[in-house]
C-alpha positions as CSV (number, residue, x, y, z in Angstrom):
1,M,82.0,124.9,129.2
2,H,80.4,122.4,127.1
3,N,82.1,119.9,124.7
4,T,80.0,119.9,121.8
5,A,81.1,117.6,118.7
6,I,81.6,119.7,115.8
7,E,79.9,118.4,112.7
8,P,82.0,118.1,109.7
9,S,81.3,120.4,106.8
10,H,79.6,119.2,103.7
11,Q,82.6,119.6,101.9
12,T,84.6,117.3,104.3
13,K,82.0,114.5,104.0
14,L,82.3,114.8,100.2
15,K,86.0,114.7,100.3
16,N,85.9,111.8,102.5
17,R,83.5,110.0,100.5
18,R,85.4,110.6,97.4
19,R,88.6,109.3,99.1
20,F,86.7,106.1,100.1
21,A,85.5,105.8,96.2
22,W,89.3,106.1,95.2
23,A,90.4,103.2,97.7
24,V,87.2,101.1,96.6
25,L,88.4,101.5,92.7
26,T,92.0,100.5,93.7
27,I,90.9,97.6,95.6
28,L,88.6,96.6,92.7
29,V,91.7,96.9,89.9
30,L,93.8,94.9,92.3
31,T,91.2,92.3,93.0
32,V,90.3,91.4,89.2
33,L,94.0,91.6,88.3
34,S,94.6,88.9,91.2
35,A,91.5,86.8,90.1
36,V,92.9,86.5,86.5
37,I,96.8,86.3,87.3
38,I,96.9,83.9,90.3
39,P,95.5,81.0,88.1
40,V,97.8,81.7,85.2
41,G,100.8,81.4,87.7
42,L,99.6,78.4,89.7
43,I,98.3,76.2,86.7
44,M,101.6,75.8,84.8
45,P,102.8,72.7,82.9
46,F,105.9,70.6,84.0
47,R,106.0,72.7,87.6
48,S,105.1,71.0,90.6
49,Q,101.6,72.1,92.0
50,S,100.1,71.7,95.2
51,Q,96.4,70.6,95.8
52,R,95.7,73.6,97.6
53,G,97.3,76.0,94.9
54,L,95.2,73.9,92.3
55,A,92.1,74.3,94.2
56,L,92.6,78.2,94.7
57,A,93.4,78.1,90.9
58,F,90.4,76.3,89.6
59,G,88.0,78.4,92.3
60,L,89.4,81.7,90.9
61,R,88.9,80.4,87.3
62,R,85.3,79.3,88.1
63,W,84.4,82.8,89.7
64,S,86.4,85.1,87.8
65,P,83.8,85.8,85.1
66,S,81.1,87.0,87.6
67,L,83.6,88.8,89.9
68,T,84.9,90.8,87.1
69,L,81.6,91.6,85.7
70,V,80.3,92.9,89.1
71,A,83.7,94.8,89.4
72,A,83.4,96.5,86.3
73,V,79.9,97.5,86.8
74,I,81.0,99.0,90.2
75,A,83.9,100.6,88.8
76,I,82.0,102.2,86.1
77,A,79.6,103.5,88.6
78,L,82.5,104.9,90.8
79,V,84.6,106.4,87.8
80,V,80.9,108.2,86.6
81,W,80.5,109.6,90.3
82,L,84.2,110.6,90.5
83,W,84.4,112.2,87.0
84,S,82.7,115.4,87.9
85,N,84.7,117.7,89.8
86,S,88.1,115.8,88.9
87,R,91.0,117.5,87.5
88,W,92.1,116.4,84.1
89,W,95.0,114.2,85.7
90,R,92.4,112.6,87.8
91,K,90.3,111.7,84.8
92,A,93.0,110.3,83.1
93,V,93.9,107.9,86.2
94,L,90.1,107.0,86.1
95,V,90.5,106.1,82.3
96,V,93.6,103.9,83.0
97,A,92.1,102.4,86.2
98,L,89.2,101.0,83.7
99,I,91.8,99.5,81.5
100,P,92.8,96.5,83.8
101,I,89.5,96.1,85.1
102,F,87.9,95.5,81.6
103,S,91.1,93.6,80.4
104,A,90.5,91.3,83.4
105,A,86.8,91.0,82.6
106,W,87.6,89.9,78.9
107,F,90.5,87.7,80.2
108,A,88.4,85.9,82.9
109,R,86.0,84.6,79.8
110,Q,89.1,83.3,77.8
111,N,90.7,79.9,77.8
112,H,94.3,81.1,77.8
113,F,95.3,77.4,78.0
114,E,94.3,76.8,74.5
115,W,96.4,79.6,73.4
116,M,99.6,78.0,74.9
117,F,98.8,74.5,73.7
118,H,97.9,73.6,70.0
119,P,98.6,70.8,67.8
120,L,101.8,71.0,65.7
121,P,100.7,72.3,62.4
122,D,103.0,70.1,59.9
123,P,104.8,67.5,62.2
124,T,107.5,65.2,60.8
125,Y,108.4,61.9,62.0
126,A,111.7,59.9,61.9
127,P,113.0,56.6,63.1
128,A,114.2,56.7,66.5
129,T,117.8,55.7,65.6
130,L,118.0,59.0,63.6
131,V,116.9,61.6,66.0
132,D,119.2,63.1,68.6
133,F,116.6,64.9,70.8
134,V,115.0,61.8,72.4
135,D,117.1,60.1,75.2
136,D,116.7,56.5,76.4
137,R,115.3,57.8,79.5
138,D,112.4,59.9,78.0
139,M,108.9,58.9,78.6
140,V,106.9,58.3,75.3
141,V,103.5,57.5,74.4
142,A,103.8,54.3,72.2
143,V,101.1,52.9,69.8
144,E,101.6,49.7,67.6
145,I,98.9,48.7,65.0
146,G,99.3,46.1,62.5
147,G,103.1,45.6,63.1
148,D,103.6,49.5,62.6
149,A,104.9,51.1,65.9
150,V,105.4,54.7,66.6
151,A,106.2,56.7,69.9
152,W,105.7,60.5,70.6
153,P,108.0,62.1,73.3
154,V,105.9,63.1,76.3
155,R,108.1,66.2,76.8
156,Q,106.8,67.4,73.3
157,M,103.4,66.3,73.8
158,G,103.3,68.5,76.9
159,Y,103.6,71.4,75.1
160,H,101.1,70.6,72.1
161,H,98.8,68.1,73.8
162,I,97.8,66.6,70.5
163,V,99.5,64.3,67.7
164,Q,97.4,63.3,64.5
165,D,99.1,60.4,62.8
166,K,98.7,57.2,60.8
167,V,99.8,54.1,62.5
168,G,99.7,50.9,60.4
169,G,97.8,52.6,57.8
170,V,94.9,53.7,60.7
171,P,94.6,57.3,61.5
172,V,95.0,57.8,65.0
173,V,95.1,60.9,67.6
174,S,96.9,60.8,70.5
175,T,96.9,63.3,73.5
176,Y,98.7,63.9,76.5
């Protein structure tokens, strides 16, 4: 009696390859989503941030455009290969899988920080004695030119990052 290895049929090999392709497609989706979501979660104003976390976030921001482009090309190849001999509901899943991959590829090329921080369109100013939203303990950015002095609360500048104003008749731009 001989123990001979039974070679899997062509159908079994093809089925295993298709399973592997589905697994790779799933890993690609999770990878590209992680590459763009992790930096958004780690780089937040007014939250404590670790040096390691920021290094990871900026590393992902630097590599995510290339990573998402390569992932999109691989995903397209996998979807094209998996498309034939797939049932309608699997074809729908393939199309749905491409949505986060293409979205991540687009998002990786955006500077979403600019979406969050923009100048106030029409800021108004008031003497410190008339405002109730600035406390004596609040940090401010202060400028004095020609005897005219202004102060902008850091808490507000943290969300808008820029103030355009005139101080002592001189146009100034302040950022934080």
